[in-house]
C-alpha positions, 0 to 999 in steps of 0.5 A: 460565585463558588456555585457558578465555578462548581457548575462550570467545572462540572460541565467541563468535566462531564462534557469531555469525551476521551477518544480512541485514536484511529490509525490510517497508516497501512504500514501500521501492524494494527491494520495488517498481519505480516507478511503482506503487500500493501499500498501507500497511501491507501486512499487518495484524492486527485482532480479529474484528469490528473494523476495519483502516485501509489507505492506498492510495499512489502510489509515485514517480510522475512528472507524473500528473494522475489515478489509477484504483485497482481493488482486489479484496478478499475480500468474504466476510471483509472489508467496506468501512466507509469510503473517503476521499480522501488528501492526495497531490492536495491543493491550493487546489482539492480533487481530484475523488474518486469511488469505487464499491464492489460488495462484492468490488472497489472502484474509486477515481477521483481527479484533480488539480485544482491550478493546476500540472495534474500531481503527482509523488512518493509519497503517499496517494491514499485511506484505506480502513477495512475491517471484518472479518466472518470470522476469517482472512486477507482478501486485498486486491489492486490489479489490472492494471485500475488506471491512472495518467494524465498531464494529456492522459489518456494512460496511464503504465505501472504497474510495481508493483501492491500486495497485502496481507492483513487478518488477523482474529483 
């Protein structure tokens, strides 16, 4: 009986595998270098003909007054249903929020109008609702044309640009 227990415990001990966790959160600093502009969620699944909501977030920014986010998307598979301002630049005075959509890329311009003149941290600058037009993966990408600006209009280098996909099933 003792030898059976020994064999049983040996099997359990040697058959266990210690797994390293993988983190899928785009706001996790192990996945990105700040400052950055990223999507949450990064990837999403939705039924064909339905919609998917994606947030555009700034990641660990310091003293920014404005953002231009240039987002390329697969216009053959995705269509933009709506774009609304996020809460990152919220204050007593609402931010300036303008967007331009040409069917394959979306430019979002938002500027802080608070009394402090700048904002730091991580937060949502816009919410985009995409409608799916075709089955499969529709890629979305924040491009290098995106900009973070300080209160004097000077560029702040961006270290991480998000990408993702909406899978219409």
